[in-house]
Phi, psi and omega in degrees: 000329181296326178295319179298315180298320180295318179295320180296316179297320180295318181293323179292320178295320179297318180296320180295325181277355185071027181297135182100355174277168180296328180283337180222069186287160174286137178282114182295129183056026177059029178265119182263111185303309184299317180294316181294318179295318180298320179297317180293318179295321180292325182268352179071027180244160175266141186295136171238119186278106180287340180280341177215071189292155179282079184213171184304325183295334178288335179286314181172197190222346182229267179296331177250022181284168179304129178085357180285152182303326184290342181256001177295133178084005178286130177235130179277125181227150172277154182308326180293342177269351182262321180216158187290332185223072183293146177234150177279299175225135177243122178053042177080162179282127180231165181295336179290348179280000189240108175235128183289143177256218186271026182239138182280053181246041179301329179300320180289318183290327175295322178292318178297319180300318178294324180301323185291349178290346183228112183298326179294322178293321178299315180296334179291324182265324182248092183302147181284180179062043172234135181199172175264009180244284184287127178054035179286129179219020178073018183229138179221165178214154183218159184238134180226149173274131180224102170053045173107353178215155177270140178235145178256118186251124180263139173222155167274175186256023173281122186239145180288131180229159171224129181053035176084358180247150178298138181283323186252217188300146182207165178272163182298320182277340177087358182243007181246127194240006182298321183290322178294321180286327175297315178300321180294318179298321180290325175296319177299316181299330184255004173105329180185169175296317184297332179298342180275355184289126178077129179172185180249140180305328180305321182301314176294316178308310185291323181286342176268345187229336189074013182280181179244138188255151173228146184241136177242122172280119190289342174290338180237039185294139175293156185296334182258027185297323181298319177294324177298317180296314179300316181294321179298318179293321178295325180279006178064028173288164180256136185231139177222158179214162181203165177247126180295152173253152179260341176203172185298332181289342180282345186302120181059024171286143184257128182285174182296337179255020170070034169258147186256124180284152177060030188233143183267125175248159171249146177262124189240356180192157176208119184222156172249135180232154176275115185232112179053044173085004179221159179281130178243125178276128179238150178227140181255131185232150180231132174268122183295348174296337184081009179201185184060091186242156174308135181246007181277199180305139179072011173289177190307320185249018183288149182291341183304329182296340182282353186246019176237167180307128182304326180292320177295318179299317181297324182287329186256323190281135176230118182266069178210148180271074183250008180089353182254138185205160174258154172207159178295142180299325178298320177291323178302313180295327183281323188273323184265158183259326192213141174241133179241129180237128176250113180278121185297323162236150189282044177290140181297138180267354184254016180225137182290343182264132178281147182233149170271117183265153175260139186237132173236136182229134175234140170251131181213187180209152169259122181241127182306122176094347181230309183231018178249079189269353183074184185277185184290353172292347182240074186298334181293335184238344185307320184295344181279351178299157172304147183229140181227142181247135172238143182244112181257103184262324188251123178289162176296158177299317180241062186289158184267359179274182178274170177298328180284335182223075180297150186241158176240142177265129175224148169245126179247124179238127177247120185238128175272145192255143166059028182285332179296322179297334184269359179302319183292344176265010178083007180264138180242185179297140174277154170278120187233162176186184180206161178229147176244140180231138177283130179262133178268332181234144178292137177208143172249003182270148175295123185279143186265186186300322183301320181301315185285336176286334184259342189253123178288158178286131178276326179195161178205163174291169176294186181313138176305133186212149183270069173238167182294319181224138168248135181215147179213151175260131181235150171244102189250140174301150179306140179154187178261139181226149175252129176252128179239103176277143181204163166275165180293311179262149177285169174066030176253121179284141177181154175255149182217163175233123180251124179243135178236120178251129179228143180294325175249163181300131180237122177285140183210158177198161174276121181289137178081012179274053180226158178230113181226138178230123173225067184290161180294127179235094179292140178251109180222166175229180183301328183288346178276357182269119182287161179296320181299316181295319180295322181295318178300316182294314185296328181301324181267323185287323181062213184291334183288343175058023176220152176238145177263186186298320182294318179290323176298318178301318181297313181296311184297316181295328176292319182293315184283339178293341180276358182268106181291341182272006187237122173259112183201147174271009178090186183262143174279162180293330178295320177295322178295326175295321176300317180298315181295321179302324180288316189265347184285101184275338185254005174074023181267356185063025176222169179241139171277174180302314182294318178298321179293321180297317178297318179299316182296322177296320177297314182298319178298320177299314181289329176298318179298319179295318181297315181294329177295321179286324179273064187293333180269004179054041178279347183095001177217162171245151178286145183301325182290347177275355186295322183302313180295321180295319179295319179297319178294330179278357177103009183247116172256113188237150180280176186297321182297318179291320177303316182296320181292322179297316180297318178299323184280321192249345181270151176281179181299327179268021173063035175252146179237117180274177185298317181300316180294320181295313180294321177299320178297315179299316181296318180296317179296315179300317180298315181298314183290324183282322186268331183251357176054044180287000000 
């Protein structure tokens, strides 16, 4: 209990200090940048990061793994060994500082490029007062948002090179290193450089800002999308776009007009110009490669520029192969597949009035056999998923509903955690989604299968998909709602972060986050013990009139062997010890006749519950049925306890036999009675 108290005190102290905010981030791996730099300066040594050493494992695990052809000849060098006068940042962070290397992390570099449009955002991720001159000690640090809190990540400045050149991201001039070190810090956070290969620009956007993302499929673009883009850029939101691929051969294939398929671009501008007597919408896009640009209308050398005001042309047109280009918005919609917008604060982009949004964040997990129920295609297990309730009382000022049914705007984002780190173990992103249900009655209890069979879905995320986060904007009538996040298939382990943004304050809680025990307590006296029962007991107890665990095992196994409706190999001696621990009131490690009678009545009660769950008489119950069985036995437990019980008592194939079920009941009764949990 002292450990729990210590953790609680620590979390309260952290909350009081604002720990986890951008101004007071959590030190990743407990590495304190200022202390480590001071130690290096005092000792006259350059920092070597033991938590992310300059060795093959930092590069990757497969294509960039130890011994792979792509990593042959890699030498880790500090910037002073690469160029004579290395600089951290020159004249501020700009998009020209970002050139992609031999790593498929264009999504990350597109996000960094968008980040450079706002100096304040850069300072949020790239702390100031770092250089290769003043107080240089071979150590740098960067800040990232991770699942509800900001973390400060320390790295040394040893970077992978081949033939004297940086292998991964680099600046155009070759002497500016903030982007390469930022990429290294992000690789450390995710386990390796290779873990960064492949992704969505949104992921980088969110980790640089803590914002919430929305995705627009350009084949179904809303009519006011150009205005949405302009407003997003004015609000300093981050925008990215990409072209879908139809097969693996399309990856980074270049179209006839020099656009790259399956590649992440950043959107950096949107303007309207007067062209031949009419307004023409233009959009500016950037390729993080720093080259390979659109060659269609409004490209760098296109004739369209000759028909607009020379001053406007001078302000917009750039005649350089820097990867950035303009194109007509109509071509943008036709050529690209998807637009991603990360709102730095979740202010609505479709309303001219800015709003202060309320944010609620939950961290949870799907655990195989207890809280990993899969989607609604699996009704037998869907109800076991974690459940969260939101209460929407106040409609928006300019709500989209009728006067009879005022509406509230919410954005719900479900993000799976730490999947990049698991790539080296062969695990990839799970297909995730969520459903919302309207509640008619207030409840803090975990809702069962019957509720979901009778209640229609009020809203849901789009198709289940294997991305880090799915998010949607909803306009919901005032009322109470249940949110159920899930993986597509059941029995998939994973951790998640659920974020709910509402224009007005929304009360929320995790449903079923309570622990209550009201186990069956039979009330009997000596006169309630039958002669037959007493004779069975006396045969083993003898003159001592008490039975130990081994004798208890003999009696119980004899009694249950007479049950034709029960398939069981009986109780183990360890389970019998659990039983004695519960009923032994005098500390003798034995049971008297009356204590044994009370125990037997309890076991009969639990046997009935067990047989109800074991409907096919297989001799086991499924782990996902345990929650309902526990509730019938008088135990209402939260998700964390449910997950631990399944890990402890279920077999590898998620089955729980009679011995394990009764042992679980005995352990829970003992804990609640003796420790008053």
